[in-house]
GULUM-499951 format. One record per residue: residue in three letters; x, z, y of N, C-alpha, C, O, CB in turn. Coordinates in steps of 0.2 Angstrom, whole numbers, plus 5000, padded with zeros to 4 digits. Each point is the difference from the previous one (the first is absolute). Glycine has a CB too. Example, Ala and Ser with C-alpha at 12.3 -4.5 7.8 and 13.67 -1.06 7.14 Angstrom:
BEGIN
ALA506650394972499650005006500450005006500550034999498650034995 SER500749905011500450015006499650035005500350015006500349894991 
! end
This chain:
BEGIN
MET541155335512500650035005499750055004499549985003501249914998 ASP499450184999499950085004499449975006500349975004501250104996 SER498049945000499449995003500450005007499849965004499350104988 ASN501449985011500250025007500549955002500350005006499550124993 PHE500449844995500349945002499649925001499450004998501550084995 LYS499449875009499649955001500649945003500350015005498450074997 THR501349874993500449965001499849945005499549975000500950064988 VAL500249975019500049955004499649945000499949984994500950075006 ASP498849925004499649954997500549945000499949964996498850095009 TRP501849944999500449955000500449984994500349954999499650085013 ALA500150034984500449994993499749964994500449964997500050145006 TYR498849904997499949954994500249944998500049974995499350095005 SER500749915007500149924999500649995002500249945001498750035002 ALA501750084998500649995002500549984996499950014994499750055014 SER500949934993500749974996500650035003500150015006499349874991 ILE501150134998500550035001500849984999500249994994498850085005 TYR501249935007500749974999500750055001500250035005499249864999 GLU500950114990500650064999500649985004500349954997499350074991 VAL500650005015500549995005500750034999500150055002498949955006 ASN501549984989500850024998500349995006500149945002499950034986 ILE500350095016500049975007500849984999500349965003498750125005 ARG501349974987500749994998500249914999500449965002499750184992 GLN499549845003500349944995499549935004500149944999500150154987 TYR499549945019499449955003500449955005499849945001499050164999 THR501949915002500449975005500550024999500250054997499149945009 GLU501349964997500750015000500050085003500250054996500249815004 GLU499450155005499950065006499950054996500550044999498949915010 GLY500050064987499750054995499850055006500250055001500649934986 THR498749995017500050065006499249995001499749944998501750055009 PHE498250054997499350005002499949945007499549995002500350154992 LYS500949835008499749975006500249924997499849955003500450155007 ALA500149904984500049934997499449994996499849944999501550065000 PHE498550044998499350004997499549975006499849955000500450164990 GLU499649935016499750015003499749915002499549985003501150165000 GLN500149824995499849925002499649974995499749955001501450045005 HIS498950064989499549954995499350015000499649964998501350044996 ILE499050055009499250025000499549965002499550004996500950095007 PRO499749885003499649935001499849964994499550004998501149995011 ARG499849994989500149974992499550034995499549974998501850025003 LEU498950064998499750044994499150015003499549994997501850094999 LYS498749935010499249995003499849924999499549994997500650125013 ASP500349844992499749934996499850004992499649974998501449965010 MET499450124988499949974995499450054997499949994994501349945005 GLY498650125004499350034999500150065000499650035002499949904993 ILE501150105004500350084998499650045005500049995006501449994989 ASP498250085002499750065006500650045001500450005005498250024991 ILE501650014999500350074999500750014995500050004994498850035008 LEU501749995005500649984997500250064998499950055004500349855002 TRP500250104988500350084997500749995001500349964998498950064993 LEU501150025012500650025002500150054996499850065000500249925011 MET500649984982500550064996500350045005500149995006500349944984 PRO499750135008500250085004500549975004500449954999499550144991 ILE500049945015500449985007500250085001500050015006499249865001 THR501050174989500450065001500749994999500249964995498850105004 PRO501449995004500849984996500150034996499750054999500849935009 ILE500149994988500250014993500450034999500450005004499449934993 SER500250124997500450064999500749964998499949954996499150144999 GLN501549935007500749974998500250034994500349974996499950015016 GLU499550074988500250074995499849964993499450004998500450125010 GLY500749854986499549994996499749924999499549994997500350145005 LYS500549835003499549945002500349954995500550004997499250015017 LYS499849944984500149954996500349935003499649985005499450074988 GLY501649925005500249945004500350025006500250055001499049894994 SER500949995010500350025006499650015004500250025006500749924993 LEU498450075000499550015006499550074998499750045004500249815000 GLY499950174989499750024997499250005000499849945002501250114999 SER498549994996499549984998499650025007500250035004500049994983 TYR499149955015499850035006499450044997499650025004500949905006 TYR499550084984499650064997500350075000499850044997499549884996 ALA501350095010500450064999500150035006500650005001499949974989 CYS499250045015500050025007500450085003500050044996498749885004 SER501650085004500250055002499850025007500550015004500249984988 SER498750005010499650025004499249974999499949944999501250085008 TYR498350024994499449965001499749995008499449995002500450064986 THR500849945017499650025006500849965003500350035005498550114994 LYS501549834999500449955005499949924995499649994995501650135011 ILE499249844998500049934999500749974997500650015003498549985007 ASN500949994984500649974999500549965006499749975004499550014985 PRO501350035012500349965006500349944997500549985003499750125004 GLU499749874988500049944998499749945002500249955002500050124990 PHE499049985009499549955002499849985006499749955002500150084990 GLY500750035014499750005006499950075002500350054997499149855001 ASN500250125009499950055002499250015001499649964997501650035008 GLU498650084999499349994999499549955006499449995000500950134994 ALA500249875011499849955003499949924997499549975002501150115006 ASP499649914989500049944994499450024995499649954999501850025002 LEU498650074996499450014996499350005005499449974998501450114993 ILE499249935014499450015005499949935001499549985001500650135004 SER500449864995499949925005499849964993499749955000501450045012 LEU499150034980499749964997499250014998499649965000501550034996 ILE498950075004499150034999499849985004499449984999500550124996 LYS500249895013499649965005499749944998499549974999501250085009 THR500049934991500049914999499350004994499449975001502450005000 ALA498250054994499750004994499350005003499649955001501350114991 HIS499150035012499350005002499549975005499450005000501250084997 ASP500049875008499749955004499849934995499549975002501250075008 LEU499549954986499749964996499350024993499849964996501449995008 ASN498650124998499550024996500350014995499550004995499549955009 MET501650074992500450024994500050085000500050045005500849844994 LYS499150134994500250075001500650014996500149974995498750075006 VAL501650025001500550024995500050064998499750045004500949885001 ILE499750094989500050064997500650024997500249954997498850045001 ILE501350065002500850034997500050024993499550024997500750055014 ASP500349924986500150044993500050085001500250035005500549864990 TRP499250135001499950075000500450034995499749994995499349995010 VAL501550054993500250024994500150085001500550025003500149864994 ALA498950155000499750064999500350054994500150065000498849875005 ASN501350044989500150024996500850034999500150044996498849885003 HIS501550055004500750035001500549965005499949955002499950084986 THR500650005014500649985006500549984997500049984994499750105013 GLY500849914996500749984998500350054999499850055003500249865003 LYS500650084989500450064999500250055005500150064999500349864995 TYR499650065012500150035007499450005004499849945000501450024999 HIS498450085005499550005003500050055005500250064998499249894994 GLU500550055016500250025004499650094999500350055003500049815005 TRP499150144988499850074999500550034994499750054999499049925006 MET501850014991500250044998500450065001500150044996499649875001 GLU500650085008500650055003499550065002500350064998500849855008 HIS498250094998499750075000499350004995499650045001500949975012 HIS499449954984499250014993500449984995499849944999499050025007 PRO501850054990500150004994499450014995499949964995501250085009 ASP498450004998499350014994499749965002499949974994499950145004 TRP499949845007499849944999500149944997499649955000500350095005 PHE500649974992500249954992500050034993500150065000500849905008 SER499050014987500050014994500750034998500549975001498849944997 GLN500850165000500650034997500050004994499450004997500750065011 ASP500649934988500050034994500150075002500050035005500549884989 ALA499750124997500350085001500550035003500150065002499549934990 GLN500949955007500750005006499750025008500450035003500349864990 GLY498850105009499949965007500249945000500149995006499950104999 ASN500249844991500249945003499349965000499550024997501749994999 PHE499049935008499349985002500049964994500449974997499550035016 THR499349994985500049964995499449945001499650005005501050114988 GLU499349855001499549945001499749984993500450004996500349945016 ARG498750044985499950014995499849914997499649994995500150165007 ASN500549825001499649914998500849984999500049945000498750035009 GLY501950054990500449974997500649955007500449964999498650044989 TRP500850015018500149985005500750035004500050055004498749924994 GLU501849995002500750045000499950025008500250065002500749874988 ASP498950035014500150005008499550055003500050015006500449864995 VAL499350154996499450065004499950064998500350024994499049905007 VAL500350125003499750074998499449995001499749975004501250104998 ASP498849984992499450015001499850065005500350055000499749904988 LEU499350045016499750055003499750044996499849994995500049945013 ASN500250154996499850054996499049985003500049995006501450114994 PHE498249904998499549985002499450084997499450005000501149835000 ASN499950214999499750074998500350045009499750055003500649954979 ASN500249975021500050055006499449965006500149945002501550124996 ALA498149985003499549995005500449995007499949945001499350134993 ALA501249965011500449995004500349914999499849955005500450194994 MET500149854997500249934997499449945001500149955004500850114986 ARG498549955008499549975001499650005006499749955001500450064988 VAL500050035014499849985008500549975006499949995005499550104991 ALA501349915000500449975004500049924999500149955004500750174996 LEU499049874995500049934996499449975005500049965004500550074981 GLN498950005013499549995004500249995007500049945002499350134990 ASN500949975012500149985006500449955001499849975005500050114997 ALA500749904994500449945001499449955000499849985006501550064989 MET498549955000499449945001499750005006500049945003499750074985 HIS500150045015499749995007500549985005499950005006499150094991 TYR501449915001500849995006499849935001499849985006501350104990 TRP498949885000500049944997499249955005499949955003500950114983 VAL498749985011499649985004499850015006499749965003500150044988 THR500550065012499950035008500449965003499949985005499850154993 ASN501049845000500750005006500049904997500549975002500650204997 PHE498549814998500249934997499349964999500049944999501150104996 ASN498449995005499349974999500049944994499849945000499950095014 ILE500550004979499949974994499550014999499750065002501249944994 ASP498749964999499549994998499750024992499549994998500849935012 GLY500350124987499950024994500650024996500650005003498449924998 PHE501050094993500550014995500049954994499649974998500450135006 ARG500549904994500149954992500550084996500650015001499549815004 CYS499550224991500350074998500449974993499749964995499250145009 ASP501749924997500449974994499850054994499750055001501449905007 MET499250034986499650044994499550055001500250064999500649924995 ALA498650015008499850055002499650064996499950055002500349875007 HIS499850054984499850034996500550074997499950044996499449855002 LEU501150105006500650054995499950075009500250065000501249804990 VAL498350125013499650055004499650024999499649974997500750015010 PRO499450104994499450024997499549985007500149995005500450124985 LEU499049895006499249955002499950055007499849985005499549984981 ASP500850115012499650055006500649995007499850025005499550104985 PHE501449855009500249995006499649955003499750005005501450044991 TRP499049915000499749945005499550015002499949995006500449934989 LYS499150115002499450015002500050055007499550005004500249984984 ALA500950065013499950045005500349975005499850025005500150074990 VAL500649855004500349975005499549945003499949995006501450044988 ARG498349945002499649965002499450045005499849975006500649974984 ALA499550115007499350055006500350015006499750035004499750044986 SER501449925010500250035007499949945005500050005006500850104989 PHE499349855000499649935006499549995002499949955005500750004993 ASN498950094999499349995000499950015008499649945001500250124986 ASP500349975018499949995007500549975004499950005006499550104993 ALA501049874999500549965002500049914999499449984999501150134999 LYS499949855001499849955000499949974994500450024996500149985014 PRO498949964987500049984995500649964996500449965002498450055003 LEU501350014989500549954996499849984994499550014997501450045007 PHE499849904995499849964993500450054996500550025003499349835000 TRP500150164991500350034994499949974993499650004996500250095010 LEU501049894994500349974993500350044995500550045002499849885004 ALA499550084987500550054997500449954995499749964997499550155005 GLU501349904998500349964994500050054993500450044997500449905011 CYS498650044989499850034994499649974997499949945002500250155001 GLU499649954993499349964995499750054996499849994994500849905003 VAL499350165006499750074998499250005003499950005006501450064994 ARG498149934996499549985004499850065006499749995006499949934984 ASP500550145006499950065005500250005008499750035004500550014985 TYR500549925010500250025007499549945004500050015007501450034990 HIS498349935001499449955004499550075005499749995005500349904982 GLU500150155011499850055003500150035007499650035003500349974986 VAL500849985012500350005005500349935004500050005007500050114989 PHE500249835000500349935002499449965001499550014997501650004998 ASP499249945008499349945002500149954994499649964997500450055018 ALA500949994982500149954998500650014995500550025003498949915006 THR500650064984500450014996500549944995499649974996499750125007 TYR501249914996500249964995499849974993499850034995500850025012 ALA499449884995499749964992500549994996500249954998498949965007 TRP501350154992500550004997499849964994500349944998500150165007 HIS499149934990499749974993499849945004500649974999498950134993 TRP500249875011499849924998500849975000500149964996498550035011 MET501950044999500549975000500550004994500349954999499550055011 HIS500450074985500049984994499949954996500549964998499450135004 VAL499349904997499749964996500149935003500249964995498950125002 SER500949895006500149955005500949994997500049944999499050105013 GLU501649994987500549994999500049994992500349954998500150115012 LYS499249984986499949994995499749924997500249984994499750155007 ILE499749845003499849944998500549965000500149964995499050065007 ALA501449975004500549975002500349994993500149954997500050085016 ARG500150024985500450024993499749984995500350004995500050095008 GLY499049884997499649994993499850064996499949994994500849915006 GLU499250165003499950044997499650055000500050064998500849915002 ALA498550015005499350005002499949945002500449955000499650155003 GLY499249904998499549965001499650025005499950065002500249914986 VAL499549995014499549995006499650075000499950055004499949814995 HIS500050124995499350094998500550065002499850055001499249904985 ASP501650035013500450075003499950025007499950065001501049914991 ILE499249985012500050005007499350035001499950065003501049834998 TYR498550074996499450015002499650094997499650035004500349824994 ASN500550174997499950075000500350055004499650045002500249944988 VAL501050015013500050025006499650015006499950055003500749934993 LEU499349965006499449975004499550065001499850045004500449834992 HIS499650134998499350044997500150065002499550025003500349944988 ASP500850085009500050044999500250055008499850055002500349904985 TYR500149995016500150015007499450015005500050025005500949924993 ALA498450034999499449985003499650064998499450015002500749864999 GLY500250174995499750084998500350045004499950064999499849944989 TYR500850005018500250045004499750015005499649965002501350024994 PRO499250095008499350015005500049965005500549965001499550154999 GLU499349905003499849945004500549985005500550055000498449974999 GLY501149925004500450015006500849994998500349965004498750125001 SER501449954989500650014999500149925001499649954999500450174994 ILE500749865009500249945001500850004994500450055000498949945016 LYS500749964982500749994996500549955003499849945002499550094986 LEU501349985011500649975004500249944996500350024995500250085009 LEU499449834995500149954994500849965008500149995006498149974983 TYR502250025003500649975005500549954993500049994994500250155018 THR500049844992500549974992500750015001500449984996499049915001 SER500950155010500650035001500050065005499550005004500849894993 ASN500050145003500350075005500750034999500449994996498450045003 HIS501350005005500650025000500450004995500549975000499150085006 ASP500050004989500350014993500049964995500549994997499250105005 GLU499749874997500049944996500749955003500549984996498050025003 ASN501550005007500449945000500850014998500449964997498849995010 SER500950124997500650024999500250024991500549984998499450065016 TRP499849994983500050024993499749954995500449994996499450125009 ASN499749864996499649974995500249934998499849984994499450105009 GLY501149905003499849915001499349995006499550035001501049944984 THR499849975017499749975005499249994999499850054996501349905007 GLU498450014997499550004998500049924995499750004995499850085016 TYR501049874991500149954997500450054993499750004995500449905017 GLU500550124988500250034993499550044996499949994994501150035010 LYS498650015000499450034994499449955000499750014995500550135008 TYR499649824999499549965000500249924997499749974995499950125016 GLY500849894992500349935000499549965001499750035005501049984988 PRO499049945006499349955005499550035001499649975003500449934992 ALA499850175003499450035000500150055006499550045000500349944987 ALA500650025018500250055006499549975004499650055003501749994996 LYS498649905003499449995004499549994998499650025005500949945001 PRO499050034989499550034997499950085000499450025001500849894993 TRP500350125005499950085001499950015007499750045002501049994989 ALA499649945013499950035007499549985003499850035005501149994996 VAL498749924998499349975000499550064997499450025002501049854996 PHE499950154998499450064996500150065004499550045000500649934987 ALA500450055016500250055003499749995008499950055004501249964988 HIS498649935010499650015007499549974997499749965004501150045007 THR498950004984499149974998499750064997499450015001500849854995 TRP500250185000499750064996499850045005500149995006500550024985 LYS498950055008500050055004500550045001500350004995498750005002 GLY501350035008500650055003500249975004499749965002500550104990 MET500549975010500349995004500749955000500550024997498750095005 PRO500949845001500649974997500750025004500050015006499349894991 LEU501150105000500750035003500649925001499949954997499950204994 LEU500549865012500549935001500750055001499950065002499249835005 TYR501550084990500750055000500349955006499949955000500450114985 SER500149965019500549965004500349964996500350024995499950065013 GLY499549834994500449964998499649944996500149935000500850185001 GLN498649944996499549954995499949935003499949954997499350164998 GLU500749895011499849955003500549935000499849955002499450155004 ILE501449924993500449945001500049944995499849945000500950155007 PRO499649934988499750064993500750035001500449975004498849974985 ASN501150125009500650044999500050004991499550034997500550065017 THR500449884984500250004993500650034997500349974995499149955005 LYS500850135004500550054998499850064998499450014999501249955009 ARG499850094992499750085000500550025004500649985000498850044988 LEU500350025016500350025007500450074998499750054999499249895009 GLN501850064993500550074999499350055003499549985003502249965000 PHE498650144994499550045003500350055002499650045004499649944990 PHE501750035006500250055001500549985006500350055002499450004987 ASP500449875013500549985003499749945005499449994999501450054991 LYS499449935015499949945002499949944998500449974998500050095007 ASP499049924995499849944997499549955003499449984997501050094995 PRO499949905015499349985003499649944997500449974995500050065016 ILE499149954990499449964998500349945004500150005006498850084992 GLN501249874997500149935004499349975001499749984996501650004998 TRP498650015014499549985002500249925002500649985002498950155002 THR499949834994500049935002499549985009499550035002500649954981 SER500249985020499749995006499249994998499650025005501649925000 THR498350044989499450014998500050014995500049964996499749995010 PRO500250114991499650034992499649954999499649985004500350154996 SER500449854994499449954997499650034997499749954998501049964999 LEU498950145001499650044998499450025005499450024999501550014994 HIS499549965013499450045007499549974999499650055000501049975009 GLU499049914991499549994999499650014994499450005001501049945007 PHE499950084986499750014993499750075001499450014998501549924995 TYR499650135011499750065002499549995005499550034999501450024997 LYS499149925010499650005005499349994998499550035001501449945005 THR499149964988499350004998499750044995499449994998500949925006 LEU500050114995499850064995499850075004499550034997501349934996 LEU499550055012500150055005499249995005499750045002501949944996 GLN498449965003499649985006499250004994499550025002501749905009 LEU498850054983499450014995499650074999499450005000501349904994 ARG499950155006499950074999499550015006499450025000501750014994 LYS499149965012499750015006499449955001499550035003501750015002 ASP498749894994499449975000499650034995499450005002501249895002 TYR499450134988499550004996500250074999500550024997499349854997 PRO499550185009500150074998499750004991499950064998499949985017 ALA500249924982499850004994500650014995499850004994499449935009 LEU501350084999500650014997500350065002500450024996499849865003 VAL499750155007500050075001499550054996500250054998500349925012 SER498850004989499650065000499549974994499550034998500650015016 GLY499949904984499549974997500150014992500550044998499449865012 THR499550084987500050004992500549964996500149945003498750094998 SER501549984994500549954996499750004994499750054997501449985009 PHE498949914993499849974992500549974997500249955003498750044999 ASN501350024993500650004996499649944996499450014998501350125002 LEU499649805000499449954996500549984994500649985000498649965012 PRO500350064982500249994993500249915001499649965003499550154991 SER501549885003500149934999500149974995499750044996500749975012 SER499849954990500049954993500850034999500050034995499049845008 ASP501550144999500650035001500250055000500450005006499749954997 HIS499950124994500150075001500850015003500350065000498949974990 ASN501149915014500550035000500149985009500649985002499850034983 VAL498949985018500149985006499650065005499650044997500449834997 MET500150145012499750055004499649955004500449965004500450144996 ALA498549905001499449985003499650045002499850034996500349905000 TYR499750095011499550045001499849985007500349975004500250124988 ILE498849965008499849975010499850065001499750044997499749845005 ARG500950135005499850045005499449995004500049955003501150074998 HIS498350034999499449975004499750055005499950054997500049874994 LEU499950075013499750045005499549985003500249945002500750105000 GLU498449975000499649955004500049934997499949984994500350095016 ASN499949884996500049954997500949985000500049945002498550035002 GLN501850054996500849984998500249994992499950054996500450035016 VAL499949884986500249994995500649995000500149965005498950014991 VAL501550045001500949984999500150014992499950054997500650015015 LEU499849884987500149994993500750004999500449975003498749974995 VAL501250104997500949994998500049994995499650034995500950035012 VAL500049894992500249984992500950005002500449985004498449924992 LEU501350154998500750025000500449974993499850034995499950085013 ASN500949854990500350004994500750055003500550005004498949854991 VAL500450195000500650055003500449994994500350054998499150055009 PHE500649854988500250004993500749955002500349995006498450034986 THR501549965002500849965000499749924997500349954998500850184998 GLU498249885003499849904996499550015005499950045004500149934981 HIS499849945015499449975002499550024997499949994994500649935008 ILE499150105002499250024996499549955003500149985006500050174993 THR499349834997499549995000499650035001499950034994500549915002 ILE498950095008499650045000499449965002500049955004500750164997 GLN498749934997499349985002499650075000500150044996499949824998 CYS499650155012499750075001499349975005500049955003501350144996 ASN498449965000499350005004499650075004500150064997499849844993 HIS499850095015499650055001499649985008500249975005500750114987 GLU498649955007499549975003499950015008499649985004500050034984 LEU501050015013500350005007500449955002500049985006500050124994 LEU500349864994500349955003499749924999500149954997500850145000 LYS498649915008499549935003500150015005500050055004498949934990 GLY501449965008499849975007500849975002500449994995498450115009 LYS501349895002500649985004500550065000499850065001499549865006 PHE501450064992500450065001500749955003500149944999499350154990 LYS501149955013500449955003500750064997500050064999499149875014 GLN501350034985500750024997500750025005500549965001499049954988 VAL500350155013500450055003500849965004500249995006499150114983 PHE501049905006500749975002499949935001500249975005500650114988 SER498849895002500149925004499649985005500349975005499949994986 GLY499150075009499449995004499849944997499649985005500850075005 MET499549934986499549964995499450025000500050065001500849914993 GLN498649995005499450024999499849994992500249944998499650055015 TYR499850044984499950004994499450025000499850045004501249984993 THR498549954998499250014999500050054992500349974995499249885012 PHE500350194992500150054995499149984997499549985004501750145003 ASP498849904985499450004999499850044995499749994994500349915011 GLU500450174997499850074995500649984993500350054999498149975004 TYR501849934994500649994996500549965005499949955004499450054983 VAL501250045012500849975003500349994993499950034995500450045017 SER500349894990500649994994500649995006500049965005499449974982 PHE501050105012500849995002500449974994499850014994500350105016 GLU500649874991500650004998500550045004499949995006499749904990 LEU500950155002500250045003500949984997500249994994498550095007 MET501649915004500949994998500250075001499750035004500649835000 PRO500250174993500250075000500150015007500449965002500150064986 GLY499350035017500250005007499449995004500050005006501149964991 ASP498450014999499549985004499650045002499850034995500349895001 TYR499750095009499250035004499549975003500249965004500450104999 PHE498949944996499349965005499650095002499850064998499849764993 VAL500450155015499450035005499649985003500149985006500450064996 TYR498949964996499449985004499550035003499750054998500449894995 THR499850045013499350045003499449955002500049945001500850145003 LYS498649964995499449975000500049985006500150035005499350044987 LEU500349845009499849995008499250015002499949995006501049924992 
! end
């Protein structure tokens, strides 16, 4: 990362929860979602990421409501969600619970109509005939013209607007790699003397860590999906993780089994992973990185949410995976080894198992996951596996003597902490 930029202290051990305001409740409003914040705090969530809250272009919109990612203004609020006072109340509720709020920022493009177009058509990409264009095959958007210095200033000022007026804590930057890196450098530098923010990039380009604190772990996700389809093995996952270990010091990788794109377009974690959905969730919370949960995963939500139309999440009185995620999120808070410790991949008698140790000073955490569809029996050993351990989910205690063996059914996951 650029020496002028420093990651906020609270980011390294934090977890993120992606909030789909439209589908979160029947009302689909800030006010209705605000009622859920204390529950999410109890579950252990640190950062709320609000999907785009700006108004949606009615021109060229898809479905009945359109895409959140096709805005018509950078400094107004989507009236479907409420008003400024409602958003301020939501953020205050989160801050009062010592949670952070970041907003989705779509810098690459706007909707087919944007309020800048009338007076500043040169702020947008145009073809030889002067028609607005875009380069990625997205029918409902127009690309911004980053060769225009005035547009860059206006976009930067719009980002400051949300920090100044709503006291947000950072940005999740949509398709960040489609935007020139020098723009992001200038924007982040412009905040240096203001409030320290958290910067998350939806991209997997190593150079973007010069600006961003965290980037997506797309490569890991795609390989994990290949494992579910029988097209890859554990060694392929470890190759990806080895690559991540070579990222610049302090880089954070975002780990997840679902998000808005995955859920709507590629399927729920249960469609993608089958019985391995929970083991992969355990991985995302126990490997070095930042875990992300998407709206409704704690229920669990087993349907693909419509992207352009109203399709509310069906909440139960007590989400059945609340305690599962609470256990994992509390474990991250109690064991810095999971955040900044050393990782040891354990060679085992079965190459189809993921077994690893996270270690820091006197902390030892053993994780054993069956991410395959068959029953597995494994034996592995390490000098750190000596002493009394507690199984995190059952509370039962065991004494290990360097050598350990496990039987795992499909979907099994074991996490042990040294006492």
